[in-house]
C-alpha positions as CSV (number, residue, x, y, z in Angstrom):
1,M,87.6,20.3,-91.3
2,A,90.9,20.3,-92.4
3,G,92.8,17.2,-92.2
4,E,89.5,15.0,-92.1
5,Q,89.8,12.3,-94.6
6,A,86.7,11.5,-97.0
7,P,84.2,8.7,-95.6
8,L,84.9,5.6,-97.8
9,P,82.5,5.0,-100.4
10,W,80.3,2.0,-99.2
11,A,78.7,-0.9,-101.3
12,L,75.9,-3.4,-100.9
13,I,76.5,-7.7,-100.6
14,V,73.6,-10.0,-101.4
15,A,74.5,-12.9,-100.1
16,G,73.3,-16.6,-99.2
17,P,72.9,-20.1,-100.5
18,T,72.2,-21.3,-103.7
19,T,68.6,-20.5,-105.0
20,S,67.9,-18.4,-102.3
21,G,67.0,-16.0,-104.8
22,K,70.4,-13.7,-104.4
23,S,69.9,-12.6,-108.0
24,A,66.6,-11.4,-108.2
25,L,66.9,-9.8,-104.8
26,A,70.0,-7.8,-106.1
27,L,68.1,-7.0,-109.4
28,E,65.3,-5.5,-107.9
29,L,67.7,-3.3,-105.4
30,A,69.2,-2.5,-108.5
31,R,66.3,-1.4,-110.1
32,R,65.0,0.7,-107.0
33,L,68.3,2.2,-106.0
34,G,70.3,2.4,-109.2
35,G,73.3,-0.2,-108.2
36,T,75.5,-2.1,-110.4
37,V,75.1,-5.7,-109.6
38,I,78.3,-7.6,-109.7
39,N,78.9,-11.6,-109.5
40,A,80.4,-12.8,-106.4
41,D,79.6,-16.5,-107.5
42,A,82.9,-18.1,-108.4
43,M,81.6,-20.8,-110.9
44,Q,79.3,-17.7,-112.8
45,C,82.2,-16.2,-113.5
46,Y,82.7,-18.7,-116.2
47,R,81.5,-18.1,-120.0
48,E,80.4,-21.7,-120.8
49,L,78.2,-22.2,-117.9
50,R,75.1,-20.0,-117.8
51,V,72.8,-22.4,-117.7
52,L,73.8,-24.4,-115.2
53,T,75.0,-21.7,-113.1
54,A,71.6,-19.7,-113.3
55,R,73.4,-16.4,-114.3
56,P,71.1,-13.7,-115.1
57,T,69.0,-13.6,-118.6
58,P,70.8,-11.3,-121.3
59,A,67.3,-9.4,-120.7
60,E,68.0,-9.2,-117.0
61,E,71.4,-8.1,-117.4
62,A,70.4,-5.3,-120.3
63,E,68.0,-4.0,-117.7
64,V,70.7,-3.1,-115.2
65,P,74.3,-2.8,-115.3
66,H,76.1,-6.6,-114.2
67,R,79.4,-6.9,-114.2
68,L,81.6,-10.4,-114.0
69,Y,79.0,-12.6,-115.3
70,G,80.5,-14.8,-118.0
71,V,84.3,-12.8,-118.1
72,W,86.1,-16.1,-118.0
73,P,86.5,-19.0,-120.6
74,A,86.4,-22.3,-118.7
75,A,89.6,-22.9,-119.9
76,R,90.7,-20.6,-117.4
77,A,91.4,-21.5,-113.6
78,G,89.9,-18.4,-111.6
79,S,91.0,-17.6,-108.3
80,V,90.2,-15.7,-105.3
81,A,92.7,-13.0,-105.6
82,L,92.1,-13.0,-109.4
83,W,88.0,-12.3,-108.6
84,R,89.5,-9.7,-105.9
85,D,90.7,-7.4,-107.9
86,A,88.6,-7.7,-111.1
87,A,85.3,-6.9,-108.4
88,L,87.7,-4.0,-107.1
89,A,88.4,-2.4,-110.4
90,A,83.8,-3.1,-111.2
91,M,83.1,-1.5,-107.7
92,R,85.3,2.2,-108.7
93,E,83.3,2.2,-111.7
94,A,79.9,1.8,-110.1
95,A,77.7,4.5,-108.3
96,L,76.5,1.6,-106.3
97,P,78.0,-1.6,-106.4
98,I,75.7,-4.5,-105.1
99,L,77.7,-7.7,-104.9
100,C,75.5,-10.8,-105.5
101,G,77.1,-13.9,-104.9
102,G,77.2,-17.4,-102.4
103,T,81.0,-18.0,-102.7
104,G,82.0,-17.1,-99.1
105,M,85.5,-16.9,-99.8
106,Y,85.3,-14.4,-102.1
107,L,83.2,-12.1,-100.4
108,R,86.1,-11.9,-97.4
109,A,89.0,-11.8,-99.1
110,L,87.1,-8.1,-100.3
111,T,86.0,-7.5,-96.5
112,Q,88.6,-8.9,-94.9
113,G,91.7,-9.5,-96.8
114,I,93.4,-12.6,-98.0
115,N,97.1,-14.1,-97.8
116,A,98.6,-13.9,-100.5
117,L,99.2,-17.2,-101.8
118,P,101.8,-18.7,-104.6
119,D,100.3,-19.5,-107.8
120,V,100.3,-23.6,-108.5
121,T,101.4,-25.4,-111.3
122,P,99.0,-27.2,-113.7
123,E,100.8,-30.3,-113.1
124,A,100.3,-30.0,-109.1
125,R,96.8,-29.0,-109.8
126,A,96.3,-32.4,-111.8
127,E,97.7,-34.6,-109.4
128,A,96.1,-33.6,-106.5
129,R,92.6,-34.1,-108.2
130,R,93.6,-37.5,-109.4
131,L,94.5,-38.0,-105.6
132,L,91.5,-36.7,-104.4
133,A,89.5,-39.0,-106.9
134,E,91.6,-41.9,-106.2
135,I,91.8,-42.1,-102.7
136,G,89.5,-39.8,-101.3
137,P,89.4,-36.3,-99.0
138,E,90.3,-38.0,-95.5
139,A,93.5,-40.0,-97.2
140,L,94.4,-36.8,-98.9
141,H,93.9,-34.9,-95.5
142,A,96.3,-37.4,-94.0
143,R,98.8,-36.8,-96.5
144,L,99.1,-33.1,-95.6
145,D,101.6,-31.2,-93.6
146,A,100.6,-31.7,-89.6
147,G,99.6,-27.5,-89.5
148,T,97.5,-27.2,-92.4
149,A,95.8,-30.4,-91.7
150,A,95.3,-29.5,-88.4
151,G,92.9,-26.1,-89.5
152,L,90.7,-28.1,-92.1
153,C,87.9,-30.7,-91.8
154,P,89.1,-34.1,-93.3
155,S,85.7,-34.1,-95.6
156,D,86.3,-30.7,-97.6
157,S,87.2,-32.3,-100.4
158,Q,87.9,-28.3,-102.2
159,R,90.0,-26.9,-99.6
160,I,92.0,-30.6,-98.8
161,A,93.0,-30.7,-102.8
162,R,93.6,-27.0,-103.1
163,A,95.9,-27.2,-99.5
164,M,97.8,-30.6,-101.9
165,E,98.1,-28.1,-104.6
166,V,100.1,-25.6,-102.9
167,L,102.3,-28.1,-101.1
168,L,103.1,-29.9,-104.4
169,S,103.8,-26.7,-106.0
170,T,106.3,-24.9,-104.0
171,G,107.3,-28.0,-101.0
172,R,105.7,-26.0,-98.1
173,G,102.3,-26.6,-96.3
174,L,99.7,-23.8,-97.0
175,A,99.8,-23.0,-92.9
176,A,103.4,-22.1,-93.8
177,W,102.4,-19.9,-96.4
178,R,99.9,-18.1,-94.6
179,R,102.2,-17.7,-91.6
180,E,105.1,-16.2,-93.7
181,T,103.3,-14.3,-96.7
182,P,102.0,-10.8,-96.8
183,V,98.3,-10.3,-96.7
184,L,96.2,-8.7,-98.8
185,P,94.3,-5.8,-96.5
186,P,90.4,-5.7,-96.8
187,A,89.0,-3.5,-99.6
188,P,88.8,0.4,-98.3
189,W,85.0,0.4,-98.9
190,R,82.4,0.6,-96.0
191,F,80.1,-3.0,-96.8
192,A,77.1,-3.8,-95.8
193,G,75.2,-7.3,-96.0
194,I,71.8,-8.6,-96.6
195,L,71.9,-12.3,-96.3
196,L,69.0,-14.5,-97.4
197,D,68.7,-17.7,-94.8
198,P,65.9,-19.4,-95.5
199,P,64.9,-22.8,-94.7
200,R,66.7,-26.2,-95.7
201,E,63.0,-27.6,-97.2
202,A,62.7,-24.3,-99.2
203,L,66.1,-24.5,-100.7
204,R,65.6,-28.5,-101.3
205,A,62.4,-27.5,-103.2
206,A,63.6,-24.5,-105.3
207,I,66.9,-26.9,-106.1
208,G,64.9,-29.7,-107.7
209,A,62.9,-27.2,-109.6
210,R,65.6,-25.0,-110.7
211,W,67.4,-28.3,-112.2
212,A,64.4,-29.3,-113.7
213,A,64.3,-26.3,-115.6
214,M,68.0,-26.2,-116.5
215,M,67.4,-29.6,-117.8
216,A,64.7,-28.2,-120.3
217,G,66.9,-25.1,-121.1
218,G,70.1,-27.0,-122.3
219,A,72.2,-28.1,-119.8
220,L,73.1,-31.1,-121.1
221,E,74.4,-29.5,-124.2
222,E,76.2,-27.1,-122.6
223,V,78.1,-29.6,-120.7
224,R,78.7,-31.1,-124.2
225,G,80.2,-28.0,-125.5
226,L,82.3,-28.1,-122.3
227,L,83.3,-31.8,-123.2
228,A,84.0,-30.8,-126.8
229,Q,86.4,-28.5,-125.8
230,G,88.5,-31.3,-124.1
231,L,89.5,-29.3,-121.1
232,D,91.3,-30.7,-118.0
233,P,88.8,-31.7,-115.7
234,A,90.6,-30.7,-112.7
235,L,89.5,-26.7,-113.8
236,P,87.0,-25.3,-111.5
237,A,84.3,-25.0,-114.2
238,M,84.4,-28.8,-114.9
239,R,83.4,-29.2,-111.3
240,A,80.7,-26.9,-111.2
241,H,77.6,-28.8,-109.6
242,G,76.0,-30.6,-112.1
243,V,78.7,-31.0,-115.0
244,P,80.2,-34.0,-113.7
245,E,76.9,-35.7,-113.4
246,L,75.9,-34.7,-116.5
247,A,79.5,-35.6,-118.0
248,A,78.9,-39.2,-117.2
249,R,75.4,-39.3,-118.5
250,I,76.8,-37.9,-121.6
251,R,79.8,-41.0,-121.3
252,G,76.5,-43.3,-120.6
253,E,78.2,-44.3,-117.3
254,L,74.7,-43.1,-115.6
255,D,71.3,-42.5,-116.7
256,E,69.5,-39.5,-117.0
257,A,67.5,-39.8,-113.3
258,E,70.3,-41.1,-111.6
259,A,72.8,-38.0,-112.7
260,S,70.0,-35.8,-111.8
261,R,69.4,-36.9,-108.7
262,R,73.3,-37.1,-108.1
263,A,73.4,-33.6,-109.1
264,I,70.5,-32.4,-107.1
265,A,71.8,-34.1,-103.7
266,N,75.4,-32.9,-104.7
267,T,73.7,-29.3,-104.5
268,V,71.8,-29.7,-101.3
269,A,74.6,-30.8,-99.8
270,Y,76.7,-27.9,-100.4
271,T,73.8,-25.5,-99.8
272,R,74.1,-26.5,-96.1
273,R,77.7,-25.8,-95.9
274,Q,76.9,-22.3,-97.3
275,A,74.3,-21.4,-95.0
276,T,76.8,-22.7,-92.5
277,W,79.6,-20.5,-93.1
278,F,77.4,-17.4,-93.8
279,R,76.1,-17.8,-90.5
280,H,79.1,-18.6,-88.6
281,Q,81.9,-16.8,-90.4
282,A,82.7,-12.7,-89.9
283,W,82.4,-11.5,-93.9
284,V,80.8,-8.6,-92.6
285,A,80.1,-6.4,-89.1
286,P,77.2,-7.8,-87.1
287,E,75.5,-4.5,-86.6
288,R,75.7,-4.1,-90.6
289,L,74.0,-7.5,-91.6
290,H,70.3,-7.9,-92.4
291,R,68.8,-11.1,-92.3
292,I,66.0,-12.0,-94.3
293,N,64.8,-16.0,-92.6
294,A,63.1,-16.9,-96.0
295,R,63.9,-17.4,-100.0
296,F,63.6,-14.7,-102.0
297,A,60.8,-15.5,-104.8
298,G,59.8,-12.7,-106.2
299,L,57.9,-9.6,-105.8
300,A,54.7,-10.8,-104.9
301,Q,56.6,-12.1,-102.2
302,F,57.5,-8.9,-100.3
303,S,55.0,-6.4,-98.7
304,E,55.7,-2.5,-98.8
305,S,56.4,-3.2,-95.4
306,D,59.2,-5.6,-95.8
307,W,60.6,-3.3,-98.7
308,R,60.5,-0.2,-96.1
309,Q,62.7,-2.5,-93.7
310,I,65.0,-3.1,-96.6
311,L,65.3,0.3,-97.4
312,S,65.8,1.4,-94.0
313,F,68.6,-0.7,-93.2
314,I,70.1,0.4,-96.4
315,D,69.3,4.1,-95.1
316,A,70.9,3.7,-92.2
317,V,74.0,1.8,-93.2
318,R,75.2,4.0,-96.1
């Protein structure tokens, strides 16, 4: 009928905590559906972090199209807005975009939109990170403006540091910027999501096994290479899970056993926060979300009945 608008293109999101099996599931869906896997994990964007971020292997990347993996140098400070622009460009070129990752804010920026926040200076970033390390997140939280502090958990070190970066760079609190700056709207796509939400004990076991595989696969050498670049410790890549602990091991501040213990414990804590975020935040409409209460551990785990349920869901929302 004249005047009717064409339907929006659609994209699939495969999300969940670290080690839940997102990459393997996205790969299999791309095989079956002719999709392109687009990275939505902040740390997998960094070129030098293949081992420690468990990026898809070169063989997997060659089998189906993969985008936004290893695209930025560790010396670059990525951001939500930067990733969003790159993701939209990759989506436009894909027959079926399959966004895969556990960085909830990246996904929400795409599906719900974001505030256009200011860039921060390198000096402000370094000072915020110095203060975080020196006085801890709760004391740094107390130094924020009241409006911003009210919206942040006093133990959320990452977001507190980001808020302090904005305050130091601009003299205005993050809450004020969000009230007064334009919002980038949701991307003009129809999104559907598959959420892997496995039990915590399954994630703990997977994290321990993955860490052992990373250490055997060259994680320590990967961190040596990062340190050799003399990068600012405040850069996101230098704070990736495992990097600070192995850097301390290389400097002789920790033995390997303690470095591993801390890296595993920090990753386990992070998966708890991820799981909570995905359960309680709006990132896709509930009727367009399929939840799998298990870890995807490979094709042998899923029966043809399981696959029929997944593919039926996809057919219903596409």
